[in-house]
C-alpha positions as CSV (number, residue, x, y, z in Angstrom):
1,M,0.0,0.0,0.0
2,E,2.9,2.3,0.7
3,I,4.4,1.7,-2.8
4,A,1.0,2.1,-4.5
5,A,0.3,5.3,-2.7
6,R,3.7,6.7,-3.6
7,H,3.0,5.8,-7.2
8,Y,0.1,8.1,-7.2
9,G,1.9,10.9,-5.4
10,N,0.3,10.4,-1.9
11,P,1.8,9.5,1.4
12,G,1.2,5.8,2.3
13,P,0.3,4.4,5.7
14,L,3.9,4.0,6.9
15,T,4.7,7.6,6.0
16,T,1.6,8.8,7.7
17,H,2.3,6.8,10.8
18,A,5.9,8.1,11.0
19,R,4.7,11.7,10.6
20,E,2.2,11.3,13.5
21,L,5.1,10.7,15.9
22,V,6.0,14.4,15.6
23,F,3.4,16.3,13.5
24,T,-0.3,16.8,14.2
25,P,-2.2,13.4,14.1
26,D,-5.4,13.0,12.1
27,S,-7.2,11.0,14.8
28,G,-6.2,11.3,18.4
29,P,-9.1,9.0,19.7
30,Q,-7.9,6.3,17.2
31,L,-4.4,6.4,18.6
32,Y,-5.6,6.3,22.2
33,A,-7.9,3.3,21.3
34,G,-4.7,1.5,20.1
35,L,-3.0,2.4,23.3
36,A,-6.0,1.1,25.3
37,L,-5.8,-2.2,23.4
38,M,-2.1,-2.5,24.2
39,M,-2.8,-1.9,27.9
40,V,-4.9,-5.1,28.3
41,V,-1.6,-6.9,28.8
42,L,-0.5,-4.6,31.6
43,T,-1.2,-4.5,35.3
44,W,-3.3,-1.6,36.7
45,R,-0.2,0.2,38.0
46,Q,1.5,-0.1,34.6
47,R,-1.7,1.1,32.9
48,F,-1.8,4.3,34.9
49,L,1.9,4.8,34.2
50,A,1.4,4.3,30.5
51,L,-1.6,6.6,30.3
52,G,0.1,9.2,32.4
53,A,3.1,9.2,30.2
54,A,1.0,9.5,27.1
55,A,-1.0,12.4,28.5
56,G,2.3,14.1,29.7
57,I,3.8,13.8,26.2
58,D,0.6,15.2,24.7
59,V,0.8,18.2,27.1
60,V,4.4,18.9,25.9
61,F,3.3,18.7,22.3
62,A,0.3,21.0,23.0
63,L,2.6,23.6,24.5
64,V,4.9,23.5,21.5
65,R,2.0,23.8,19.1
66,W,0.5,26.7,21.2
67,G,3.8,28.5,20.9
68,A,3.9,27.8,17.1
69,D,0.3,28.8,16.7
70,A,-0.5,25.4,15.2
71,D,-3.6,23.2,15.3
72,Q,-4.2,21.8,18.7
73,K,-4.8,18.0,18.4
74,F,-3.7,15.1,20.6
75,G,-2.6,11.6,20.1
76,N,1.2,11.8,19.7
77,G,1.7,10.7,23.3
78,A,-0.2,7.5,22.7
79,L,1.9,6.6,19.7
80,W,5.2,7.4,21.6
81,V,4.1,5.1,24.5
82,L,3.2,2.3,22.1
83,W,6.6,2.3,20.5
84,G,8.3,2.9,23.8
85,C,6.6,-0.3,25.2
86,A,7.8,-2.2,22.1
87,L,11.4,-1.0,22.8
88,F,11.1,-1.9,26.5
89,A,9.9,-5.4,25.7
90,L,12.8,-6.0,23.3
91,V,15.5,-4.6,25.6
92,K,14.4,-5.4,29.1
93,L,12.0,-8.3,29.0
94,R,12.5,-12.0,28.4
95,G,10.3,-15.1,27.8
96,R,6.6,-15.0,28.1
97,D,6.6,-11.4,29.4
98,R,8.3,-10.2,26.3
99,V,6.0,-12.1,24.0
100,L,2.8,-10.9,25.7
101,L,3.8,-7.2,25.7
102,L,4.9,-7.4,22.0
103,Q,1.5,-9.0,21.2
104,G,-0.2,-6.2,23.0
105,V,1.8,-3.5,21.1
106,G,1.2,-5.3,17.9
107,L,-2.5,-5.4,18.5
108,G,-2.6,-1.6,19.2
109,L,-0.4,-0.8,16.2
110,L,-2.5,-3.0,13.9
111,L,-5.6,-0.9,14.8
112,V,-3.7,2.3,14.0
113,L,-2.0,1.1,10.9
114,G,-5.2,-0.7,9.7
115,N,-7.1,2.6,9.8
116,Q,-4.3,4.4,8.0
117,T,-4.1,1.6,5.4
118,G,-7.9,2.0,4.9
119,D,-7.5,5.7,4.2
120,T,-4.8,4.9,1.6
121,W,-7.2,2.4,0.0
122,L,-9.9,5.1,-0.3
123,T,-7.5,7.6,-1.9
124,I,-6.4,5.0,-4.5
125,T,-10.1,4.1,-5.4
126,S,-10.9,7.8,-6.1
127,E,-7.8,8.2,-8.3
128,T,-7.8,5.0,-10.2
129,R,-11.5,4.6,-10.9
130,P,-12.7,7.6,-12.9
131,E,-16.1,6.1,-13.5
132,V,-18.6,4.8,-11.0
133,L,-21.4,2.3,-11.2
134,D,-24.1,4.1,-9.2
135,P,-26.7,3.9,-12.0
136,Y,-26.6,0.1,-11.8
137,V,-26.9,0.0,-8.1
138,V,-29.7,2.6,-7.8
139,T,-31.7,0.6,-10.4
140,A,-31.2,-2.6,-8.6
141,D,-32.2,-0.9,-5.4
142,H,-35.7,-0.5,-6.7
143,A,-36.2,-4.1,-5.8
144,L,-35.9,-3.2,-2.1
145,G,-38.1,-0.1,-2.4
146,D,-35.3,2.5,-2.5
147,P,-34.7,2.5,1.3
148,S,-32.1,5.2,1.2
149,W,-34.7,7.6,-0.2
150,L,-37.2,6.6,2.5
151,M,-34.7,6.9,5.3
152,G,-33.4,10.2,4.0
153,R,-36.9,11.7,4.1
154,A,-37.4,10.3,7.6
155,V,-34.2,11.9,8.8
156,E,-35.1,15.2,7.2
157,A,-38.6,15.1,8.8
158,T,-37.1,14.6,12.3
159,D,-34.1,16.9,12.0
160,P,-32.1,18.0,14.0
161,V,-32.7,15.4,16.7
162,S,-32.3,12.4,14.4
163,S,-29.4,13.8,12.4
164,H,-27.3,14.6,15.5
165,L,-28.0,11.2,17.1
166,L,-27.3,9.2,14.0
167,A,-24.1,11.2,13.3
168,A,-22.8,10.5,16.8
169,I,-23.5,6.7,16.3
170,Y,-22.0,6.6,12.8
171,G,-18.9,8.6,13.8
172,Q,-18.2,6.8,17.0
173,L,-18.4,3.2,15.7
174,P,-14.6,2.7,16.2
175,L,-15.0,3.8,19.8
176,A,-17.9,1.4,20.4
177,A,-15.8,-1.4,18.8
178,A,-12.9,-0.6,21.0
179,L,-15.1,-0.8,24.1
180,V,-16.4,-4.2,23.1
181,A,-12.9,-5.4,22.3
182,L,-11.7,-4.2,25.7
183,Y,-14.5,-6.1,27.3
184,Q,-13.5,-9.3,25.5
185,L,-9.8,-8.8,26.4
186,R,-10.3,-7.8,30.0
187,H,-8.7,-11.0,31.4
188,V,-5.6,-11.0,29.2
189,A,-3.4,-9.5,31.9
190,T,-4.3,-12.2,34.5
191,E,-4.5,-15.2,32.2
192,R,-1.3,-14.2,30.4
193,R,-2.7,-15.0,27.0
194,F,-5.1,-13.6,24.3
195,P,-8.3,-15.4,23.4
196,S,-8.2,-17.3,20.2
197,H,-10.7,-15.0,18.5
198,H,-11.9,-11.5,19.3
199,L,-13.5,-8.5,17.6
200,V,-10.3,-6.7,16.6
201,R,-9.3,-9.6,14.3
202,T,-12.6,-9.4,12.4
203,F,-12.6,-5.6,12.3
204,L,-9.1,-5.5,10.8
205,A,-9.9,-8.2,8.3
206,I,-13.0,-6.4,7.1
207,G,-11.1,-3.1,6.8
208,L,-8.3,-4.6,4.8
209,L,-10.3,-6.9,2.5
210,G,-13.3,-4.7,1.8
211,P,-11.6,-1.9,-0.1
212,A,-10.4,-4.4,-2.6
213,V,-14.0,-4.9,-3.7
214,Y,-14.3,-1.1,-4.1
215,M,-11.7,-1.4,-6.9
216,I,-13.9,-4.0,-8.7
217,F,-17.3,-2.3,-8.0
218,P,-16.7,1.5,-7.6
219,V,-19.8,3.3,-6.1
220,V,-19.9,6.7,-4.4
221,G,-23.5,6.6,-2.9
222,P,-26.8,8.5,-3.5
223,I,-25.8,11.7,-1.7
224,F,-23.0,12.2,-4.2
225,A,-24.3,10.6,-7.4
226,Y,-27.9,11.8,-7.0
227,G,-27.6,14.5,-4.3
228,A,-26.2,18.0,-3.6
229,D,-22.8,16.7,-2.3
230,G,-22.0,15.5,-5.8
231,G,-21.9,19.0,-7.2
232,Q,-21.4,19.2,-11.0
233,W,-20.6,15.4,-11.1
234,A,-24.1,14.4,-9.8
235,V,-26.5,12.9,-12.3
236,A,-29.2,15.2,-10.8
237,N,-30.1,16.6,-7.5
238,L,-32.7,14.0,-6.6
239,W,-31.9,12.5,-3.2
240,P,-33.9,12.2,-1.0
241,D,-37.0,13.8,-2.6
242,T,-37.3,12.2,-6.0
243,V,-36.5,8.5,-6.7
244,P,-34.7,8.1,-10.1
245,S,-36.8,6.4,-12.8
246,V,-35.9,3.0,-14.2
247,S,-33.7,3.3,-17.3
248,T,-30.8,1.5,-18.9
249,P,-27.9,2.1,-16.6
250,G,-24.3,2.8,-17.5
251,P,-21.1,4.0,-15.9
252,I,-20.8,7.7,-15.1
253,P,-17.6,9.8,-14.7
254,F,-16.9,11.2,-11.3
255,D,-14.3,13.4,-9.5
256,E,-10.9,12.2,-8.3
257,I,-11.6,13.1,-4.6
258,T,-14.7,11.2,-3.5
259,P,-13.9,7.6,-2.4
260,R,-15.7,4.8,-4.2
261,N,-16.5,3.1,-0.9
262,C,-20.1,1.9,-1.0
263,M,-20.1,-1.6,-2.3
264,P,-20.2,-3.4,0.1
265,S,-21.1,-1.2,3.1
266,L,-18.2,-1.7,5.5
267,H,-20.0,0.3,8.2
268,T,-22.7,-2.3,8.0
269,A,-20.1,-5.1,8.1
270,W,-18.3,-3.5,11.1
271,A,-21.6,-2.8,13.0
272,L,-22.8,-6.4,12.4
273,S,-19.5,-7.8,13.7
274,L,-19.7,-5.6,16.7
275,F,-23.3,-6.9,17.3
276,L,-22.2,-10.5,17.0
277,H,-19.3,-10.1,19.4
278,S,-21.5,-8.3,22.0
279,R,-23.8,-11.3,22.2
280,N,-21.7,-13.1,24.8
281,G,-21.3,-10.0,27.0
282,S,-23.4,-8.5,29.7
283,R,-27.0,-7.3,29.2
284,L,-25.7,-3.7,28.8
285,M,-23.1,-4.9,26.2
286,R,-25.8,-6.8,24.3
287,F,-28.1,-3.7,24.3
288,A,-25.2,-1.5,23.1
289,G,-24.4,-3.9,20.3
290,T,-28.0,-3.9,19.1
291,F,-28.3,-0.1,19.5
292,W,-25.1,0.5,17.4
293,L,-26.2,-1.9,14.7
294,V,-29.6,-0.4,14.2
295,G,-28.2,3.2,14.5
296,T,-25.5,2.5,12.0
297,L,-27.8,1.0,9.4
298,S,-30.2,3.9,9.8
299,A,-27.3,6.4,9.4
300,T,-25.8,4.8,6.3
301,L,-29.2,5.0,4.6
302,G,-30.5,8.2,6.2
303,F,-27.5,10.3,5.3
304,G,-27.4,9.0,1.7
305,Y,-24.1,7.2,2.1
306,H,-25.3,3.9,0.9
307,Y,-28.0,2.1,-1.1
308,G,-30.1,-0.7,0.4
309,V,-28.3,-3.4,-1.8
310,D,-25.0,-2.2,-0.3
311,L,-26.2,-3.2,3.1
312,V,-27.3,-6.6,1.9
313,A,-23.8,-7.2,0.4
314,G,-22.2,-5.8,3.6
315,V,-24.1,-8.3,5.8
316,V,-23.0,-11.3,3.6
317,F,-19.5,-10.0,3.5
318,A,-19.3,-9.5,7.2
319,L,-20.6,-13.0,8.0
320,T,-18.3,-14.7,5.6
321,V,-15.2,-12.9,7.0
322,E,-16.4,-13.6,10.6
323,A,-16.8,-17.3,9.8
324,A,-13.3,-17.4,8.2
325,M,-11.7,-15.8,11.3
326,R,-13.5,-18.1,13.7
327,A,-12.5,-21.1,11.5
328,L,-8.9,-20.0,11.6
329,A,-9.1,-19.7,15.4
330,R,-10.7,-23.1,16.0
331,G,-9.2,-25.1,13.2
332,W,-10.3,-25.6,9.6
333,D,-12.7,-28.4,8.8
334,R,-15.4,-29.3,6.2
335,S,-18.2,-27.3,7.9
336,A,-16.0,-24.2,7.8
337,S,-15.1,-24.7,4.1
338,V,-18.8,-25.2,3.1
339,L,-19.9,-22.1,5.1
340,I,-17.3,-19.8,3.8
341,A,-17.6,-21.1,0.2
342,Y,-21.3,-20.5,0.3
343,G,-20.9,-17.0,1.7
344,A,-18.4,-16.2,-1.0
345,V,-20.6,-17.5,-3.8
346,V,-23.6,-15.6,-2.5
347,F,-21.5,-12.4,-2.3
348,V,-20.2,-12.8,-5.8
349,A,-23.7,-13.6,-7.1
350,L,-25.0,-10.4,-5.5
351,L,-22.3,-8.2,-7.2
352,L,-23.0,-9.9,-10.6
353,S,-26.8,-9.4,-10.2
354,Y,-26.3,-5.7,-9.4
355,R,-24.1,-5.3,-12.4
356,F,-25.9,-7.4,-15.0
357,L,-29.5,-7.7,-13.9
358,P,-30.4,-4.3,-12.4
359,V,-33.2,-3.5,-14.9
360,E,-34.8,-6.9,-14.4
361,M,-34.5,-6.4,-10.6
362,A,-36.3,-3.0,-10.9
363,R,-39.0,-4.3,-13.1
364,Y,-39.9,-7.3,-10.9
365,P,-39.4,-6.1,-7.3
366,W,-42.0,-8.6,-6.0
367,L,-39.6,-11.3,-7.1
368,F,-36.1,-9.9,-6.6
369,G,-36.8,-8.0,-3.4
370,P,-37.8,-11.1,-1.4
371,L,-35.1,-13.1,-3.2
372,L,-32.4,-10.7,-2.0
373,I,-33.7,-10.9,1.6
374,A,-34.0,-14.7,1.4
375,V,-30.5,-15.2,0.1
376,M,-29.1,-12.9,2.8
377,G,-31.2,-14.8,5.4
378,S,-29.8,-18.1,4.2
379,V,-26.2,-16.9,4.9
380,I,-27.3,-15.6,8.3
381,Y,-29.0,-18.9,9.2
382,G,-26.0,-20.9,7.9
383,C,-23.6,-18.9,10.0
384,W,-25.8,-19.2,13.1
385,R,-26.3,-22.9,12.8
386,T,-22.7,-23.7,12.0
387,T,-21.2,-21.5,14.8
388,K,-23.7,-22.9,17.3
389,A,-22.4,-26.4,16.4
390,W,-18.8,-25.2,16.8
391,E,-19.7,-23.9,20.3
392,R,-21.3,-27.2,21.3
393,E,-18.2,-29.0,20.2
394,A,-15.9,-26.6,22.1
395,A,-17.9,-26.9,25.4
396,P,-16.8,-30.5,26.3
397,K,-13.2,-29.7,25.5
398,A,-13.4,-26.6,27.9
399,E,-14.8,-28.8,30.7
400,Q,-12.2,-31.6,30.2
401,P,-9.4,-30.2,32.4
402,E,-11.9,-29.7,35.3
403,Q,-13.2,-33.2,35.0
404,T,-9.7,-34.6,34.9
405,Q,-8.8,-32.7,38.0
406,L,-11.8,-34.1,39.9
407,V,-10.9,-37.6,38.9
408,T,-7.4,-37.1,40.1
409,A,-8.6,-35.7,43.4
């Protein structure tokens, strides 16, 4: 990604990461989320020391920026502490202590670098895909009743309450994911090991794999292709008041700035993975996971960022990636191969239908609308049934050491 970004005259993820050690960071909360993930391997005393050191370094940077009349942002301290812990592990620690701390640092840096790599992906999509396929997607979306237009009107009718609430939910999805991940990893420091599978693994996999689909199926979204935010590049200013009529679709040219980041909806994929990983938590955690899923789906449609068919593809994509990550953690077998192959086939079939059958989908919504929901539902059911079987298989193995100990006693 660094080489590809340099080829197009942009700084890559490694360059951006190095700059944030000294210069103003783009996302302070993201850097502190990475620090928080690293601190799951530390004792409480070490956590307070690490957080205090990060805050102290940020205060020094703030004073320097204040003297230089520069933008006041925070986050450098978190990055310095992350790399400082890596150096401390390599120089001072040995054995399991070194491995555990380096795993924690790696987890935190993966979150930071994953986000920066995703930003690079988006830049590349806008510069390498001069044409977008929104007319195909908006035509196919008629099969679902044009949900983005419906939600857009609902948000407008309830503005500003709905828009402020949905914007907060949409923008703070990474923070919600970090909280769920911290809940899952809360015992790492005492157990001295990471769980075989947790939310961060799925989150990163979705963020790294999803943009590759953007390159194959570039779409900018209704607010840009059919709304005011598209400016002179928009087909017309129709969203959310007027639904485009059914016509023979074709690619349309678009600017070199707007990311082609709609197909599939990764916000839907991330919110769904957060929902799935919150199911084994407390009642509050389960409620928060449901709240963020519903809020994120409403925001992606209500703000005109996605079409309904984007969300369907995002659900199938998320479940397939989640199944693959769980299979890697538990060990690959036939059930995993069948489930992941089925999810991949359905995902490819959805993309092909959006591209080559959009007019038929729009003309026969009574057929294709329920069919889209049924196909998505089949992937949901397949994932639920297979993962439940995996959990039943894992339960006796987890109880085996306790039974052995009782027999020995």
